[in-house]
Rosetta silent file (secondary structure, phi, psi, omega in degrees, C-alpha in Angstrom):
SEQUENCE: MGRTVTNVAEPTQRSRGSDKTREIIVETALRLFRERGYEATTMRAIAAEAGVSVGNAYYYFASKEALIQAYYDRAQTEHEAACEELLATERAFAPRLGGVLREWVRVSEPYHEFAVKFFKHAAEPSNPLSPFSAESSPARESAIAIYRKVVEGSADRMDAELRAELPELLWLMSMGVVLFWVHDTSEGCRRTYRFIELSVPLVDRLVGLSHLPGLRGIARDFIAGVHELRA
SCORE:     score description
SCORE:     0.000 S_00000001
   1 L     0.000  131.541 -179.859   11.678  -42.588  -29.038 S_00000001
   2 L   -66.278  145.292 -176.694   10.196  -41.470  -25.732 S_00000001
   3 L   -86.150  134.612  174.413    8.688  -38.081  -25.415 S_00000001
   4 L   -76.840  127.900  172.998   10.374  -35.618  -23.057 S_00000001
   5 L  -101.455  129.659  172.385    8.018  -34.199  -20.491 S_00000001
   6 L   -92.071  120.542  175.920    8.748  -30.804  -19.084 S_00000001
   7 L   -76.731  133.442  173.382    7.478  -30.187  -15.613 S_00000001
   8 L  -106.914  119.432 -172.146    5.838  -26.839  -15.153 S_00000001
   9 L   -67.263  134.850  172.358    6.256  -25.613  -11.607 S_00000001
  10 L   -94.907  160.227  177.484    3.050  -24.830   -9.989 S_00000001
  11 L   -59.930  133.218  179.086    2.686  -21.958   -7.411 S_00000001
  12 L   -75.745  168.952  173.752    3.684  -23.231   -3.955 S_00000001
  13 H   -62.168  -36.593  178.365    1.618  -22.612   -0.890 S_00000001
  14 H   -66.736  -39.575  178.012    4.186  -20.005    0.222 S_00000001
  15 H   -68.274  -37.599  176.426    3.975  -18.019   -3.086 S_00000001
  16 H   -61.622  -45.067  178.082    0.158  -18.079   -2.935 S_00000001
  17 H   -61.372  -38.934  179.098    0.400  -16.833    0.524 S_00000001
  18 H   -63.191  -41.575 -176.506    2.852  -14.057   -0.497 S_00000001
  19 H   -67.644  -38.302  178.815    0.400  -13.005   -3.296 S_00000001
  20 H   -63.575  -50.080 -178.531   -2.455  -12.895   -0.824 S_00000001
  21 H   -58.985  -37.885  178.136   -0.559  -10.816    1.577 S_00000001
  22 H   -64.795  -43.320 -177.747    0.488   -8.370   -1.120 S_00000001
  23 H   -69.348  -32.553  175.196   -3.102   -8.018   -2.315 S_00000001
  24 H   -60.077  -44.375 -175.438   -4.330   -7.402    1.350 S_00000001
  25 H   -65.127  -46.209  175.703   -1.733   -4.668    1.707 S_00000001
  26 H   -58.695  -54.319 -178.813   -2.884   -2.962   -1.551 S_00000001
  27 H   -47.686  -49.612 -177.328   -6.548   -3.297   -0.684 S_00000001
  28 H   -65.830  -43.072  175.439   -5.976   -1.729    2.719 S_00000001
  29 H   -58.363  -50.105  176.270   -3.838    1.071    1.364 S_00000001
  30 H   -60.074  -37.561  179.561   -6.460    2.120   -1.215 S_00000001
  31 H   -69.998  -38.558  179.184   -9.152    2.109    1.370 S_00000001
  32 H   -77.039  -29.307  169.316   -7.185    4.242    3.856 S_00000001
  33 H   -54.465  -47.350 -175.108   -6.125    6.538    0.980 S_00000001
  34 H   -70.638  -35.086 -171.344   -9.795    7.072    0.171 S_00000001
  35 H   -86.949  -37.312 -177.311  -10.852    7.480    3.905 S_00000001
  36 H  -107.052  -22.248 -170.949   -7.897    9.481    5.245 S_00000001
  37 L   100.849  156.163 -175.237   -6.218   11.007    2.245 S_00000001
  38 L   -69.914  -48.750 -178.361   -2.917   10.093    0.747 S_00000001
  39 L   -63.681  -34.350 -176.859   -0.694   12.386    2.949 S_00000001
  40 L   -76.999  -16.328 -179.253   -2.410   11.407    6.247 S_00000001
  41 L   -89.957  119.099  177.559   -1.926    7.707    5.559 S_00000001
  42 L   -98.854  169.518  177.668    1.337    6.229    6.765 S_00000001
  43 H   -71.012  -36.991  175.592    2.901    2.881    5.994 S_00000001
  44 H   -56.629  -43.365  174.719    2.612    2.032    9.778 S_00000001
  45 H   -57.096  -49.802  179.334   -1.172    2.668    9.520 S_00000001
  46 H   -55.149  -45.498 -179.150   -1.363    0.513    6.458 S_00000001
  47 H   -67.717  -42.504 -178.616    0.438   -2.321    8.061 S_00000001
  48 H   -61.145  -43.361 -179.558   -1.584   -2.192   11.276 S_00000001
  49 H   -67.331  -37.100 -170.801   -4.962   -2.159    9.240 S_00000001
  50 H   -89.092   -4.725  176.032   -3.729   -5.045    7.040 S_00000001
  51 L    67.379   38.986  172.155   -2.534   -7.083   10.052 S_00000001
  52 L  -131.959  165.045  179.142    1.100   -7.345    9.108 S_00000001
  53 L   -74.206  163.197  178.585    4.251   -5.959   10.630 S_00000001
  54 H   -63.501  -39.281  178.074    5.673   -2.727    9.330 S_00000001
  55 H   -61.748  -35.755 -177.031    8.832   -4.666    8.107 S_00000001
  56 H   -69.276  -42.700 -176.749    6.525   -6.977    6.170 S_00000001
  57 H   -61.685  -42.483  172.941    4.710   -4.053    4.595 S_00000001
  58 H   -65.706  -31.031  175.362    8.031   -2.555    3.485 S_00000001
  59 H   -61.956  -37.765  178.719    9.132   -5.932    2.192 S_00000001
  60 H   -86.217  -28.406 -175.006    6.337   -5.928   -0.355 S_00000001
  61 L  -142.176  106.938 -175.163    6.231   -2.171   -0.950 S_00000001
  62 L   -61.496  -22.742 -178.824    9.200    0.134   -0.429 S_00000001
  63 L  -165.615  170.943  174.770    7.139    3.175   -0.004 S_00000001
  64 H   -58.216  -34.335  178.921    3.499    4.642   -0.440 S_00000001
  65 H   -57.544  -44.521 -178.105    4.512    5.650   -4.048 S_00000001
  66 H   -65.337  -28.725  172.828    5.035    1.973   -4.794 S_00000001
  67 H   -66.528  -36.372  176.967    1.430    1.222   -3.591 S_00000001
  68 H   -62.299  -43.097  174.762    0.210    3.885   -5.959 S_00000001
  69 H   -64.192  -30.135  171.718    2.039    2.182   -8.703 S_00000001
  70 H   -63.680  -41.761  175.393    0.380   -1.007   -7.766 S_00000001
  71 H   -56.821  -49.742 -177.803   -2.976    0.822   -8.075 S_00000001
  72 H   -52.758  -45.020  179.205   -1.906    1.993  -11.516 S_00000001
  73 H   -64.020  -40.744 -178.558   -1.151   -1.540  -12.570 S_00000001
  74 H   -66.256  -44.407  179.777   -4.321   -2.931  -11.184 S_00000001
  75 H   -58.032  -46.940 -178.794   -6.374   -0.204  -12.926 S_00000001
  76 H   -59.289  -48.307 -177.188   -4.609   -0.916  -16.242 S_00000001
  77 H   -60.924  -41.934  177.079   -5.299   -4.626  -15.997 S_00000001
  78 H   -62.544  -45.854  178.714   -9.012   -4.040  -15.259 S_00000001
  79 H   -61.385  -43.599  174.804   -9.183   -1.620  -18.242 S_00000001
  80 H   -55.759  -50.124 -179.544   -7.532   -4.113  -20.601 S_00000001
  81 H   -60.871  -40.393 -173.728   -9.951   -6.804  -19.592 S_00000001
  82 H   -72.599  -21.142  178.581  -12.967   -4.507  -19.949 S_00000001
  83 H   -97.134   -7.278 -172.430  -11.940   -3.598  -23.509 S_00000001
  84 H   -60.014  -43.650 -177.077  -11.132   -6.989  -24.806 S_00000001
  85 H   -71.526  -42.896  173.237  -14.433   -7.896  -26.332 S_00000001
  86 H   -54.399  -52.605 -173.939  -14.956   -4.475  -27.973 S_00000001
  87 H   -70.872  -12.963  178.999  -11.543   -4.496  -29.562 S_00000001
  88 H   -87.706  -21.847 -174.240  -12.077   -8.156  -30.787 S_00000001
  89 H  -119.169  -26.608  178.109  -15.359   -7.309  -32.577 S_00000001
  90 L   -91.024  138.650  174.939  -15.542   -3.670  -33.519 S_00000001
  91 L  -117.418  -10.133  176.646  -13.567   -2.421  -36.574 S_00000001
  92 L   -82.454  134.323 -170.927  -14.610    1.117  -36.918 S_00000001
  93 H   -58.420  -46.427 -168.922  -12.191    3.623  -35.353 S_00000001
  94 H   -68.846  -47.915  177.393  -14.579    5.937  -33.557 S_00000001
  95 H   -55.962  -37.773  179.070  -16.574    3.189  -31.700 S_00000001
  96 H   -64.536  -45.957 -178.937  -13.280    1.570  -30.670 S_00000001
  97 H   -63.272  -50.480 -179.369  -11.796    4.825  -29.350 S_00000001
  98 H   -62.393  -35.093  175.282  -15.009    5.853  -27.652 S_00000001
  99 H   -61.883  -44.585 -175.578  -15.595    2.390  -26.232 S_00000001
 100 H   -68.316  -42.951  176.983  -12.095    2.232  -24.761 S_00000001
 101 H   -62.406  -47.372 -177.068  -12.504    5.708  -23.111 S_00000001
 102 H   -63.816  -36.541  179.908  -15.901    4.923  -21.669 S_00000001
 103 H   -65.585  -37.460  179.329  -14.585    1.640  -20.255 S_00000001
 104 H   -56.988  -45.467  175.902  -11.839    3.518  -18.569 S_00000001
 105 H   -61.597  -46.538  177.718  -14.386    5.681  -16.790 S_00000001
 106 H   -58.553  -46.617 -179.722  -16.496    2.769  -15.829 S_00000001
 107 H   -71.379  -23.712  177.670  -13.779    0.767  -14.328 S_00000001
 108 H   -86.326   -4.798 -177.150  -12.350    3.748  -12.503 S_00000001
 109 H   -52.935  -50.617 -171.823  -15.666    4.773  -10.846 S_00000001
 110 H   -61.840  -15.152  176.754  -14.909    3.070   -7.641 S_00000001
 111 H  -108.088   15.316 -178.466  -11.749    5.186   -7.250 S_00000001
 112 H   -58.857  -51.391 -178.917  -13.219    8.453   -8.139 S_00000001
 113 H   -63.410  -43.110 -176.994  -13.244    9.973   -4.598 S_00000001
 114 H   -61.153  -44.585 -173.251   -9.718    8.719   -3.997 S_00000001
 115 H   -60.317  -38.615 -178.554   -8.534   10.213   -7.377 S_00000001
 116 H   -61.426  -42.028  178.335   -9.867   13.669   -6.456 S_00000001
 117 H   -74.118  -31.244 -175.004   -7.829   13.657   -3.266 S_00000001
 118 H   -82.588  -29.376 -162.480   -4.739   12.133   -4.914 S_00000001
 119 H   -61.018  -35.066 -177.558   -4.608   14.001   -8.186 S_00000001
 120 H   -55.389  -30.104  179.424   -2.734   17.028   -6.774 S_00000001
 121 H   -80.524  -41.099  177.669    0.218   14.761   -6.222 S_00000001
 122 H   -74.254  -16.218 -179.671    0.076   13.053   -9.647 S_00000001
 123 L   -83.346  -10.519 -176.828   -0.243   16.387  -11.259 S_00000001
 124 L   -80.546  123.277 -170.984    3.201   17.548  -10.129 S_00000001
 125 L   -63.977  -28.176 -173.947    5.615   17.023  -13.014 S_00000001
 126 L   -92.185   -7.940 -174.553    8.623   16.023  -10.751 S_00000001
 127 L   -71.348  134.477  169.914    6.403   13.630   -8.587 S_00000001
 128 L   -63.301  -14.250  178.629    7.146    9.882   -9.200 S_00000001
 129 L   -86.899   -7.704 -178.319    3.421    9.361   -9.154 S_00000001
 130 L   -65.594  139.307  179.903    2.895   11.521  -12.253 S_00000001
 131 L   -62.644  -11.760  178.708    1.735    9.420  -15.141 S_00000001
 132 L   -96.303   -5.851 -177.198    4.601   10.950  -17.187 S_00000001
 133 L   -69.300  163.112  169.623    7.306    9.891  -14.634 S_00000001
 134 L   -56.480  -44.858 -179.482    9.918    7.220  -15.121 S_00000001
 135 L   -59.170  -30.841 -179.862    8.343    5.232  -12.291 S_00000001
 136 L   -89.799    2.467 -173.622    5.002    5.147  -14.071 S_00000001
 137 H   -56.184  -39.477  178.934    6.459    3.975  -17.475 S_00000001
 138 H   -59.710  -46.589 -176.453    5.148    0.358  -17.179 S_00000001
 139 H   -67.507  -41.571 -177.282    1.642    1.450  -16.587 S_00000001
 140 H   -62.657  -43.905 -178.553    2.019    4.146  -19.156 S_00000001
 141 H   -68.478  -35.256  174.720    3.302    1.868  -21.861 S_00000001
 142 H   -64.518  -31.078  179.882    0.555   -0.594  -21.158 S_00000001
 143 H   -81.114  -37.105  179.190   -2.054    2.055  -21.548 S_00000001
 144 H   -62.713  -37.491 -177.302   -0.438    3.333  -24.874 S_00000001
 145 H   -61.408  -34.861  175.258   -0.588   -0.472  -26.003 S_00000001
 146 H   -63.471  -45.889  175.500   -4.380   -0.366  -25.645 S_00000001
 147 H   -60.843  -34.106  179.177   -4.550    2.695  -27.973 S_00000001
 148 H   -64.156  -42.229  175.709   -2.163    0.905  -30.295 S_00000001
 149 H   -59.906  -39.265  178.310   -4.766   -1.886  -30.502 S_00000001
 150 H   -60.345  -35.791 -173.973   -7.497    0.694  -31.121 S_00000001
 151 H   -83.125  -51.249 -177.008   -5.466    1.955  -34.066 S_00000001
 152 H   -66.634  -23.876  175.976   -4.127   -1.234  -35.548 S_00000001
 153 L   -83.868   -6.136 -173.596   -7.471   -3.038  -35.319 S_00000001
 154 L   -85.340  144.210  178.674   -9.366   -0.148  -37.164 S_00000001
 155 L   -92.341   -6.288 -177.049  -10.362   -0.666  -40.662 S_00000001
 156 L   -66.128  148.911  175.116  -10.600    3.057  -41.293 S_00000001
 157 L   -79.762  134.915  175.090   -8.164    4.796  -43.807 S_00000001
 158 L  -157.684  156.441  177.796   -5.695    7.170  -42.268 S_00000001
 159 L   -55.973  135.209 -175.808   -2.214    8.514  -43.123 S_00000001
 160 H   -58.918  -48.658 -179.748    0.475    5.898  -42.486 S_00000001
 161 H   -61.869  -41.992 -178.705    2.716    8.148  -40.592 S_00000001
 162 H   -65.763  -37.578  175.770   -0.053    9.432  -38.399 S_00000001
 163 H   -52.412  -36.552 -177.618   -1.117    5.810  -37.769 S_00000001
 164 H   -75.848  -28.006 -176.728    2.222    5.091  -36.273 S_00000001
 165 H   -92.524  -16.207 -164.555    2.172    8.177  -33.921 S_00000001
 166 H   -63.559  -42.220 -177.704   -1.584    7.931  -33.159 S_00000001
 167 H   -52.136  -45.105  179.775   -1.446    5.533  -30.171 S_00000001
 168 H   -74.379  -23.261  179.702    0.609    7.913  -27.965 S_00000001
 169 H   -75.528  -36.006 -178.818   -1.381   10.907  -29.147 S_00000001
 170 H   -70.986  -35.737  176.820   -4.699    9.020  -28.151 S_00000001
 171 H   -60.918  -46.344  176.058   -3.069    8.357  -24.737 S_00000001
 172 H   -59.390  -39.729 -179.931   -2.394   11.962  -24.309 S_00000001
 173 H   -65.058  -36.996  172.310   -5.938   12.649  -25.245 S_00000001
 174 H   -63.581  -26.341  171.041   -7.008   10.185  -22.556 S_00000001
 175 H   -69.973  -24.205  168.551   -5.103   12.131  -19.975 S_00000001
 176 H   -68.952  -38.482  176.408   -7.339   15.041  -20.789 S_00000001
 177 H   -66.045  -42.881  173.941  -10.348   12.854  -20.157 S_00000001
 178 H   -47.115  -53.768 -176.541   -8.695   11.830  -16.758 S_00000001
 179 H   -58.572  -45.722  178.340   -8.365   15.457  -15.817 S_00000001
 180 H   -58.153  -46.469 -178.130  -11.961   16.154  -16.804 S_00000001
 181 H   -64.279  -36.982 -179.893  -13.043   13.158  -14.778 S_00000001
 182 H   -66.454  -30.246 -177.821  -11.266   14.000  -11.740 S_00000001
 183 L   -90.844   -2.408 -179.415  -13.049   17.411  -11.545 S_00000001
 184 L   -78.701  114.590  174.307  -16.450   15.911  -12.557 S_00000001
 185 L   -97.388    5.298 -174.082  -19.043   16.154   -9.888 S_00000001
 186 L   -75.500  152.976  175.475  -22.072   15.094  -11.957 S_00000001
 187 H   -61.165  128.712 -178.089  -23.902   11.981  -11.007 S_00000001
 188 H    63.539   23.003 -175.202  -22.283    8.935  -12.401 S_00000001
 189 H    51.257   37.339  178.898  -19.713   11.103  -14.052 S_00000001
 190 H   -49.586  -40.109 -179.611  -22.322   11.953  -16.800 S_00000001
 191 H   -69.818  -27.483  179.539  -20.399   14.891  -17.958 S_00000001
 192 H   -70.099  -45.425  169.357  -17.300   12.980  -18.575 S_00000001
 193 H   -53.638  -38.529  176.844  -19.253   10.532  -20.739 S_00000001
 194 H   -66.939  -40.005  179.934  -20.657   13.507  -22.521 S_00000001
 195 H   -56.953  -51.292  176.377  -17.167   14.927  -22.981 S_00000001
 196 H   -56.854  -42.273 -174.661  -16.093   11.635  -24.606 S_00000001
 197 H   -68.422  -30.748  178.773  -19.179   11.631  -26.800 S_00000001
 198 H   -84.216  -33.483 -173.989  -18.393   15.133  -28.123 S_00000001
 199 H   -83.672  -35.541 -172.646  -14.660   14.757  -28.619 S_00000001
 200 H   -58.893  -47.129 -177.048  -14.297   11.254  -30.222 S_00000001
 201 H   -64.448  -29.353  173.646  -16.155   12.263  -33.431 S_00000001
 202 H   -69.750  -40.908  173.475  -13.862   15.365  -33.899 S_00000001
 203 H   -65.213  -34.083 -176.295  -10.719   13.079  -33.542 S_00000001
 204 H   -67.599  -36.894 -173.710  -12.357   10.586  -35.882 S_00000001
 205 H   -70.637  -48.752 -174.116  -12.994   13.361  -38.460 S_00000001
 206 H   -60.353  -50.284  172.590   -9.480   14.672  -38.273 S_00000001
 207 H   -50.050  -40.658  179.552   -7.941   11.115  -38.549 S_00000001
 208 H   -66.377  -31.220 -176.910  -10.237   10.299  -41.438 S_00000001
 209 H   -83.030  -16.959 -166.889   -9.158   13.397  -43.380 S_00000001
 210 L   -67.617  -20.865 -179.845   -5.484   12.730  -42.778 S_00000001
 211 L   -89.105   -9.655 -176.226   -4.970   10.502  -45.839 S_00000001
 212 L   -71.395  142.032 -173.500   -6.428   13.104  -48.367 S_00000001
 213 H   -53.723  -42.667 -175.971   -3.850   14.664  -50.618 S_00000001
 214 H   -65.681  -23.828 -175.494   -4.792   18.167  -49.548 S_00000001
 215 H  -111.333   -9.450 -177.369   -4.430   17.516  -45.873 S_00000001
 216 H   -59.780  -39.584  179.942   -1.605   15.031  -45.850 S_00000001
 217 H   -70.250  -26.831  171.680    0.923   17.736  -45.550 S_00000001
 218 H   -61.596  -45.379 -178.637   -0.818   19.288  -42.528 S_00000001
 219 H   -67.121  -30.652 -177.104   -0.738   15.884  -40.809 S_00000001
 220 H   -70.617  -41.300 -179.188    2.979   15.455  -41.691 S_00000001
 221 H   -61.879  -47.836 -177.517    3.754   19.036  -40.280 S_00000001
 222 H   -60.296  -40.929  179.335    1.830   18.143  -37.110 S_00000001
 223 H   -68.324  -37.967 -179.907    3.864   14.930  -36.676 S_00000001
 224 H   -60.267  -42.045 -179.269    7.069   16.768  -37.223 S_00000001
 225 H   -67.314  -35.707  170.559    6.160   19.112  -34.458 S_00000001
 226 H   -55.054  -47.579  178.805    5.336   16.215  -32.153 S_00000001
 227 H   -68.088  -30.028  175.611    8.758   14.846  -32.781 S_00000001
 228 H   -69.979  -38.938  178.952   10.403   18.031  -32.146 S_00000001
 229 H   -74.854  -29.403  179.327    8.709   18.597  -28.788 S_00000001
 230 H   -68.506  -31.796 -173.312    9.470   14.952  -27.833 S_00000001
 231 L   -66.351    0.000    0.000   13.109   15.322  -28.452 S_00000001
């Protein structure tokens, strides 16, 4: 009997050109956001600098907010790639968590100046650029997935219920690191790395104690509180 061969469609010249145009627009927007600030940069200016028509720019991105979401997606992809080797080889919880947080700071370094200017928009709860907004949910879920890998790949003992909730809690912790990083003016973000170095052992200790009979009830009470606040 002959074997059925399924043809896999390869990217066409047109689709490759579209991807390149999209990438040029993103690169141009991020550069202008850094140079001029988010508010002062218009879609018309982005289109002009990118060498495309305004209509073409809007074809790829409906708004400046959509360009920021593209930045979120790019940063998330870079972070995932940077953590891949660590998460494949390290089994202890604290080094896994600390390594993931440090890699986020490292891959985000080129965007530090931009983030300082942009953060006031992302910090507004009702702004679609907020990490907690519905518009940011794809990037948020991808970020939580990294911390899920941190937890699921860890050989450390921890309370089963806490293990299930921990990825989102660690992502919330990472938001604290982001806030600290945004305001960090030390050379090479040295203080942010130190903040990670100090905070990870504390989290590790609390997680490690969660399975002990005397502290399991406290962990369960904490989880119940999280559920109540989330509702």
